[in-house]
C-alpha positions as semicolon CSV with decimal commas, in nm:
position;residue;x (nm);y (nm);z (nm)
1;M;11,287;10,814;15,881
2;S;11,126;10,767;15,537
3;A;10,919;10,457;15,464
4;P;11,080;10,201;15,228
5;L;10,985;10,255;14,862
6;G;10,829;9,908;14,838
7;L;10,597;9,983;15,130
8;L;10,497;10,320;14,979
9;L;10,414;10,151;14,650
10;L;10,201;9,892;14,829
11;L;10,009;10,171;14,998
12;V;9,973;10,396;14,690
13;L;9,930;10,142;14,408
14;P;9,577;10,021;14,497
15;G;9,464;10,385;14,493
16;L;9,625;10,443;14,153
17;L;9,466;10,131;14,014
18;A;9,127;10,206;14,166
19;G;9,042;10,434;13,873
20;R;9,082;10,148;13,626
21;P;8,790;9,904;13,618
22;R;8,867;9,532;13,612
23;Y;8,671;9,347;13,347
24;Q;8,538;9,002;13,419
25;P;8,556;8,722;13,158
26;T;8,184;8,756;13,085
27;W;8,017;8,928;12,790
28;G;7,814;9,144;13,028
29;S;8,133;9,289;13,176
30;L;8,339;9,304;12,855
31;D;8,063;9,468;12,650
32;A;8,037;9,745;12,911
33;R;8,392;9,862;12,833
34;P;8,379;10,200;12,657
35;L;8,526;10,189;12,308
36;P;8,849;10,397;12,303
37;A;8,756;10,731;12,141
38;W;9,030;10,720;11,877
39;F;8,851;10,446;11,680
40;D;8,529;10,640;11,620
41;E;8,728;10,952;11,533
42;A;8,950;10,767;11,280
43;K;8,666;10,671;11,037
44;F;8,891;10,516;10,771
45;G;9,136;10,225;10,774
46;V;9,309;9,993;10,527
47;F;9,284;9,614;10,547
48;I;9,570;9,405;10,402
49;H;9,511;9,038;10,309
50;W;9,850;8,879;10,247
51;G;9,964;8,519;10,286
52;V;10,044;8,194;10,105
53;F;9,714;8,233;9,914
54;S;9,888;8,525;9,739
55;V;10,105;8,271;9,553
56;P;9,838;8,096;9,340
57;S;9,657;8,436;9,348
58;F;9,369;8,277;9,164
59;G;8,999;8,300;9,244
60;S;9,011;8,388;9,612
61;E;9,210;8,376;9,935
62;W;8,999;8,068;10,009
63;F;9,196;7,887;9,736
64;W;9,306;7,593;9,954
65;W;8,952;7,520;10,077
66;Y;8,789;7,553;9,735
67;W;9,057;7,336;9,572
68;Q;9,106;7,059;9,830
69;K;8,783;7,047;10,029
70;E;8,510;7,162;9,793
71;K;8,701;7,054;9,479
72;R;8,553;7,340;9,278
73;E;8,615;7,283;8,911
74;P;8,800;7,609;8,822
75;Y;9,048;7,550;9,106
76;V;9,105;7,181;9,026
77;K;9,157;7,263;8,657
78;F;9,393;7,550;8,741
79;M;9,613;7,315;8,947
80;E;9,604;7,038;8,686
81;A;9,705;7,280;8,411
82;N;9,984;7,460;8,597
83;Y;10,136;7,234;8,864
84;P;10,274;6,878;8,868
85;P;10,071;6,587;9,010
86;G;10,108;6,556;9,386
87;F;10,175;6,931;9,432
88;S;10,031;7,026;9,772
89;Y;9,918;7,361;9,912
90;E;10,214;7,347;10,151
91;D;10,440;7,353;9,843
92;F;10,322;7,711;9,782
93;G;10,491;7,813;10,112
94;P;10,849;7,847;9,977
95;L;10,709;8,037;9,675
96;F;10,571;8,312;9,903
97;T;10,892;8,510;9,862
98;A;10,817;8,879;9,933
99;E;11,140;8,985;9,757
100;F;10,990;9,325;9,662
101;F;10,835;9,389;10,005
102;D;10,947;9,734;10,116
103;P;10,765;9,816;10,442
104;N;10,867;10,183;10,417
105;Q;10,706;10,211;10,075
106;W;10,390;10,041;10,206
107;A;10,380;10,281;10,502
108;D;10,415;10,582;10,269
109;I;10,126;10,459;10,049
110;L;9,913;10,399;10,359
111;K;9,988;10,749;10,484
112;A;9,901;10,897;10,142
113;S;9,561;10,720;10,153
114;G;9,436;10,935;10,440
115;A;9,369;10,621;10,647
116;K;9,408;10,648;11,023
117;Y;9,465;10,277;11,089
118;V;9,581;9,962;10,914
119;V;9,493;9,597;10,982
120;L;9,728;9,325;10,851
121;T;9,636;8,956;10,832
122;S;9,885;8,806;11,077
123;K;9,731;8,464;11,004
124;H;9,444;8,363;10,774
125;H;9,246;8,035;10,779
126;E;9,539;7,856;10,612
127;G;9,732;7,880;10,941
128;F;10,048;8,039;10,798
129;T;10,171;8,313;11,031
130;L;10,342;8,625;10,893
131;W;10,563;8,631;11,202
132;G;10,796;8,361;11,338
133;S;10,542;8,210;11,573
134;K;10,674;7,939;11,802
135;Y;10,327;7,784;11,783
136;S;10,336;7,750;11,403
137;W;10,656;7,556;11,348
138;N;10,778;7,550;10,988
139;W;10,455;7,714;10,865
140;N;10,547;8,080;10,914
141;A;10,720;8,359;10,721
142;V;11,046;8,337;10,919
143;D;11,099;7,960;10,865
144;V;10,950;7,937;10,514
145;G;10,936;8,168;10,211
146;P;11,048;8,525;10,287
147;K;11,252;8,421;10,596
148;R;11,144;8,758;10,742
149;D;10,919;8,875;11,023
150;L;10,671;9,060;10,802
151;V;10,451;9,171;11,093
152;A;10,745;9,331;11,276
153;E;10,875;9,504;10,964
154;L;10,541;9,661;10,873
155;A;10,463;9,755;11,235
156;T;10,799;9,934;11,265
157;S;10,762;10,125;10,938
158;V;10,402;10,228;11,009
159;R;10,497;10,353;11,355
160;N;10,813;10,532;11,239
161;R;10,674;10,699;10,927
162;T;10,302;10,760;10,989
163;D;10,046;10,842;11,258
164;L;9,835;10,536;11,167
165;R;9,733;10,294;11,440
166;F;9,862;9,942;11,374
167;G;9,623;9,649;11,396
168;L;9,632;9,275;11,336
169;Y;9,376;9,034;11,195
170;H;9,396;8,681;11,335
171;S;9,191;8,378;11,232
172;L;9,078;8,170;11,528
173;F;9,044;7,848;11,331
174;E;9,251;7,676;11,060
175;W;9,082;7,472;10,788
176;F;9,308;7,168;10,790
177;N;9,489;7,178;11,125
178;P;9,467;6,818;11,259
179;L;9,407;6,940;11,616
180;F;9,119;7,162;11,506
181;C;8,973;6,882;11,291
182;E;8,992;6,646;11,590
183;D;8,816;6,896;11,817
184;A;8,548;6,952;11,552
185;T;8,492;6,576;11,525
186;N;8,443;6,575;11,904
187;V;8,181;6,852;11,862
188;F;8,423;7,086;12,042
189;K;8,401;6,892;12,369
190;T;8,784;6,876;12,350
191;R;8,992;7,195;12,325
192;K;9,332;7,084;12,199
193;F;9,352;7,342;11,919
194;P;9,271;7,666;12,107
195;T;9,487;7,577;12,407
196;S;9,795;7,473;12,207
197;K;9,772;7,696;11,898
198;S;9,513;7,971;11,860
199;L;9,514;8,131;12,205
200;P;9,894;8,116;12,253
201;E;9,930;8,292;11,915
202;L;9,691;8,569;12,022
203;Y;9,883;8,632;12,344
204;E;10,205;8,619;12,141
205;I;10,107;8,883;11,883
206;V;9,962;9,120;12,144
207;T;10,267;9,098;12,369
208;K;10,518;9,115;12,083
209;Y;10,362;9,370;11,847
210;Q;10,115;9,559;12,068
211;P;9,843;9,601;11,803
212;E;9,577;9,860;11,882
213;I;9,317;9,663;11,686
214;V;9,272;9,289;11,736
215;W;9,053;9,189;11,442
216;S;8,934;8,835;11,508
217;D;8,775;8,613;11,243
218;G;8,691;8,253;11,155
219;D;8,506;8,087;11,442
220;G;8,504;7,746;11,268
221;N;8,141;7,699;11,384
222;A;8,262;7,670;11,743
223;P;8,118;7,869;12,037
224;D;8,313;8,139;12,219
225;T;8,347;7,903;12,519
226;Y;8,558;7,669;12,303
227;W;8,786;7,959;12,208
228;N;8,785;8,103;12,563
229;S;8,729;8,439;12,395
230;T;8,603;8,611;12,710
231;G;8,911;8,494;12,903
232;F;9,143;8,635;12,638
233;L;8,951;8,964;12,611
234;A;8,951;9,011;12,990
235;W;9,332;8,981;12,984
236;L;9,350;9,214;12,679
237;Y;9,142;9,484;12,852
238;N;9,290;9,442;13,201
239;D;9,656;9,345;13,179
240;S;9,786;9,357;12,820
241;P;10,032;9,625;12,706
242;V;9,754;9,783;12,493
243;R;9,475;9,763;12,753
244;D;9,391;10,136;12,735
245;T;9,383;10,186;12,358
246;V;9,302;9,847;12,202
247;V;8,977;9,795;12,013
248;T;8,829;9,460;11,911
249;N;8,560;9,345;11,673
250;D;8,271;9,102;11,718
251;R;8,396;8,772;11,572
252;W;8,476;8,563;11,879
253;G;8,266;8,249;11,830
254;V;7,932;8,137;11,692
255;G;7,660;8,385;11,787
256;S;7,891;8,669;11,893
257;I;7,891;8,857;11,559
258;C;7,688;9,181;11,568
259;K;7,621;9,111;11,937
260;H;7,941;9,113;12,144
261;G;8,283;9,278;12,131
262;G;8,404;9,633;12,080
263;F;8,273;9,734;11,738
264;Y;8,036;9,533;11,519
265;T;8,116;9,408;11,169
266;C;7,791;9,205;11,132
267;S;7,903;9,059;10,797
268;D;8,163;9,117;10,528
269;R;8,090;9,427;10,317
270;Y;7,826;9,540;10,569
271;N;7,675;9,877;10,477
272;P;7,323;9,909;10,626
273;G;7,251;10,258;10,488
274;H;7,094;10,373;10,816
275;L;7,213;10,471;11,164
276;L;7,299;10,189;11,406
277;P;7,286;10,222;11,786
278;H;7,632;10,060;11,825
279;K;7,969;10,147;11,671
280;W;8,026;9,941;11,356
281;E;8,268;9,891;11,071
282;N;8,215;9,828;10,701
283;C;8,501;9,597;10,597
284;M;8,503;9,572;10,219
285;T;8,732;9,507;9,925
286;I;8,848;9,723;9,633
287;D;8,843;9,398;9,429
288;K;8,470;9,314;9,437
289;W;8,525;8,937;9,449
290;S;8,831;8,867;9,661
291;W;9,025;8,980;9,968
292;G;9,351;8,830;9,844
293;Y;9,532;8,935;9,527
294;R;9,396;8,780;9,204
295;R;9,607;8,765;8,891
296;N;9,292;8,684;8,695
297;A;9,103;9,001;8,799
298;K;8,966;9,227;8,525
299;L;8,953;9,606;8,543
300;G;8,576;9,595;8,591
301;D;8,627;9,380;8,902
302;Y;8,770;9,680;9,089
303;F;8,554;9,951;9,242
304;T;8,604;10,296;9,090
305;I;8,713;10,581;9,315
306;E;8,362;10,733;9,281
307;E;8,214;10,411;9,421
308;L;8,469;10,399;9,703
309;V;8,411;10,762;9,806
310;K;8,039;10,685;9,811
311;Q;8,103;10,385;10,041
312;L;8,307;10,602;10,277
313;V;8,051;10,884;10,290
314;E;7,751;10,652;10,340
315;T;7,934;10,454;10,608
316;V;8,053;10,756;10,809
317;S;7,713;10,928;10,788
318;C;7,556;10,621;10,947
319;G;7,810;10,609;11,231
320;G;8,044;10,346;11,087
321;N;8,411;10,321;10,994
322;L;8,527;10,205;10,650
323;L;8,798;9,938;10,641
324;M;8,900;9,915;10,275
325;N;9,094;9,607;10,169
326;I;9,388;9,557;9,935
327;G;9,564;9,229;9,849
328;P;9,941;9,251;9,787
329;T;10,124;9,008;9,555
330;H;10,330;8,706;9,669
331;D;10,649;8,904;9,599
332;G;10,540;9,193;9,822
333;R;10,406;9,455;9,583
334;I;10,096;9,668;9,626
335;A;9,956;9,648;9,272
336;V;9,934;9,989;9,105
337;I;9,551;9,974;9,081
338;F;9,533;9,946;9,462
339;E;9,795;10,216;9,508
340;E;9,602;10,447;9,274
341;R;9,274;10,394;9,463
342;L;9,447;10,459;9,798
343;R;9,614;10,776;9,674
344;Q;9,288;10,896;9,516
345;M;9,109;10,848;9,847
346;G;9,386;11,043;10,018
347;A;9,354;11,328;9,767
348;W;8,977;11,344;9,831
349;L;9,024;11,337;10,210
350;K;9,285;11,613;10,193
351;V;9,003;11,847;10,083
352;N;8,706;11,689;10,263
353;G;8,867;11,535;10,572
354;D;8,691;11,776;10,812
355;A;8,358;11,631;10,697
356;I;8,481;11,278;10,782
357;Y;8,736;11,257;11,065
358;G;8,607;11,320;11,417
359;T;8,248;11,372;11,302
360;K;7,927;11,236;11,450
361;P;7,607;11,133;11,272
362;W;7,359;11,419;11,231
363;R;6,985;11,388;11,301
364;A;6,937;11,293;10,932
365;Q;7,184;11,063;10,758
366;N;7,087;11,136;10,398
367;D;6,875;11,394;10,224
368;T;6,503;11,339;10,171
369;V;6,481;11,539;9,847
370;T;6,809;11,497;9,658
371;P;6,961;11,148;9,633
372;D;7,329;11,085;9,709
373;V;7,356;11,364;9,965
374;W;7,486;11,247;10,305
375;Y;7,523;11,441;10,628
376;T;7,783;11,449;10,906
377;F;7,809;11,674;11,211
378;R;8,118;11,832;11,368
379;P;8,058;11,861;11,745
380;T;8,369;12,080;11,788
381;D;8,227;12,371;11,588
382;G;7,858;12,279;11,546
383;K;7,883;12,269;11,168
384;V;7,676;12,031;10,956
385;N;7,836;11,889;10,642
386;A;7,627;11,797;10,341
387;I;7,838;11,579;10,112
388;F;7,693;11,557;9,763
389;L;7,819;11,302;9,512
390;N;7,672;11,444;9,190
391;W;7,730;11,801;9,074
392;P;7,388;11,920;8,950
393;I;7,365;12,032;8,587
394;S;7,122;12,309;8,691
395;G;7,389;12,470;8,910
396;T;7,154;12,464;9,211
397;L;7,130;12,205;9,486
398;E;6,810;12,152;9,681
399;L;6,843;12,015;10,034
400;G;6,526;11,895;10,204
401;E;6,657;11,834;10,556
402;P;6,829;12,148;10,694
403;Q;6,622;12,424;10,855
404;A;6,792;12,754;10,775
405;K;6,776;13,081;10,971
406;L;6,754;13,400;10,767
407;G;7,051;13,631;10,827
408;E;7,233;13,363;11,032
409;T;7,280;13,048;10,828
410;Q;7,595;13,039;10,617
411;V;7,676;12,792;10,339
412;K;8,030;12,729;10,219
413;L;8,169;12,492;9,957
414;V;8,478;12,335;10,111
415;G;8,783;12,435;9,907
416;Y;8,612;12,746;9,763
417;K;8,660;13,088;9,925
418;E;8,332;13,276;9,874
419;P;8,017;13,196;10,079
420;L;7,730;13,062;9,866
421;K;7,392;13,221;9,810
422;W;7,081;13,032;9,922
423;I;6,708;13,072;9,968
424;A;6,488;12,901;10,226
425;L;6,215;12,665;10,106
426;G;5,942;12,696;10,365
427;E;5,958;12,508;10,696
428;K;6,238;12,279;10,592
429;G;6,499;12,286;10,324
430;L;6,692;12,534;10,119
431;M;6,805;12,590;9,761
432;I;7,176;12,661;9,720
433;A;7,337;12,829;9,420
434;L;7,663;12,653;9,343
435;P;7,949;12,849;9,187
436;Q;8,002;12,814;8,813
437;L;8,338;12,638;8,797
438;T;8,534;12,465;8,525
439;L;8,660;12,111;8,592
440;K;9,002;12,250;8,680
441;Q;8,854;12,501;8,924
442;L;8,662;12,239;9,124
443;P;8,812;12,195;9,473
444;C;8,819;11,818;9,422
445;Q;8,662;11,535;9,224
446;W;8,419;11,252;9,309
447;G;8,217;11,434;9,576
448;W;8,194;11,778;9,739
449;T;8,119;11,913;10,086
450;L;7,888;12,198;10,180
451;Q;7,955;12,335;10,527
452;L;7,637;12,465;10,690
453;T;7,661;12,699;10,989
454;D;7,370;12,794;11,218
455;I;7,110;12,549;11,093
456;K;6,870;12,320;11,274
């Protein structure tokens, strides 16, 4: 007679689960969790800052704080000149309309960028949620403004139309939430806000949308014990629907940044220029001054594609990922300047992607002789990539780091068929003759990759 199925499961299940470690709600235990391999291999993601701040779209996504709390003159004057007396920030809510938001179009642009993941602001410091959160009554995109679940729509399109991983940014604190302000007044000895608002929202977005990146931000000067960050992360790693693939950053309370969590961000626009012993991410903006959309931005306020390619190459060479931010408009458009930069990056990666995706840092990150040459290493085939950002007028490129082997070392320009001629320069280094090409014959613009085989 066969044993009942329930009994068999009781006998077998502990064995099946034995291979999965249980993480304790302590930093020691949580920090020991290996980072899922997909994140390091991805190298490049797109950040999207979208919310009620996209309505005034003036100055910065910190508009509410600068206007109401700090009373900065440009913001006060902007409101006085353009809105009636008594107009509140909440009055911007119904004006966040998203009538041109086409999640399929967004997904197609994201795919064309060559990015491997996307992170959407599900809620910024203003507290407005882009999904119909039951913990954010009447201050969310389903009740007010678009009357749409923007998180669900983008998640569905990204998953149906691309191979990008879908991630969500979530701000722990909210500038003007009365419960948070009360807890802050009590020096965080009370915990009304995290228990009734912030933590329930986190569990809600993970359960509902299953993001593979939980990008936390905004500690409000409160410690991780106030936020119960370790308790949430233990659940995320042990029992959540994304426990095997989810990655998290380091912004979980005062003192945790660059110290705890999955990957380190250390600061906004962090680009150390040297190798770090821990996986990190450079989150930065195409608009040099703002994460949210700004109607008052000038052309010179946007990074050129040459500057963005340089950021990507430097970051990846030093073991980081690049998370490049765009700010859509209140009506749901990705402004053409952002779309152009994303498509340009995609065009560059189409040629040079093998020197970026799935690579590891080499023993040298940048060249010692020629500036703006950065190295990556492909463990799958043992090839070293030298990415150079300036095409030399002389037609020859000197590399000081590689040690070539006569008769064995091969040098190829990615996107060009013929192998290149080179000569060794003593103990270290080699001189490479680049092909004489017209602008139209170049394999790409803004940076080129030399593939070096059999070098030390």
